[in-house]
C-alpha positions in Angstrom: 92.6 95.8 117.5 93.9 96.2 113.9 92.1 98.3 111.4 92.4 96.4 108.1 92.0 97.9 104.7 90.1 95.9 102.1 90.9 96.9 98.4 90.0 95.4 95.0 92.5 95.8 92.2 93.0 94.8 88.6 96.0 97.0 87.6 99.3 95.2 87.0 97.8 91.8 87.0 96.9 91.4 83.4 93.3 92.3 84.1 92.7 89.6 86.6 90.8 90.6 89.8 92.7 90.6 93.1 91.4 91.3 96.6 94.1 93.0 98.8 93.8 92.9 102.6 96.3 95.4 104.1 97.0 97.0 107.4 98.3 94.0 109.4 100.7 94.7 112.2 101.3 91.0 113.0 104.5 88.9 112.7 105.3 87.2 109.4 104.4 83.8 110.8 100.9 85.1 111.9 100.4 86.7 108.6 101.2 83.4 106.8 98.6 81.6 109.1 96.0 84.3 108.2 96.7 83.9 104.5 96.5 80.1 104.7 93.1 80.3 106.4 91.8 82.8 103.9 93.0 80.7 100.9 91.4 77.5 102.4 88.1 79.2 103.3 87.7 80.9 99.9 89.2 78.0 97.9 91.5 80.4 96.0 95.2 81.2 95.6 97.0 84.1 97.1 100.2 85.5 98.3 101.8 87.8 101.0 103.3 91.0 99.8 104.9 93.0 102.6 102.3 93.5 105.3 99.3 92.6 103.1 97.6 89.5 101.7 96.6 89.3 98.1 93.8 86.8 97.2 92.9 85.8 93.7 89.4 87.0 92.7 86.9 89.4 94.2 86.3 88.4 97.9 85.3 91.9 99.3 81.8 90.9 100.3 82.8 87.6 101.9 85.6 89.4 103.9 83.5 92.1 105.4 82.6 91.7 109.1 
């Protein structure tokens, strides 16, 4: 099982909040599927950067298990 890191950032994004989910060890295709599910569930935009998913807004509480 993967240990995921959940982080909240504002730096480098013109003051806009971003939730970063990092620590994935999945393939690029699986990561894209996760990102798509997160974006649909939280009705927000986002992107994949390396092995992490960045979601627009603060979703830390909603993402915790």
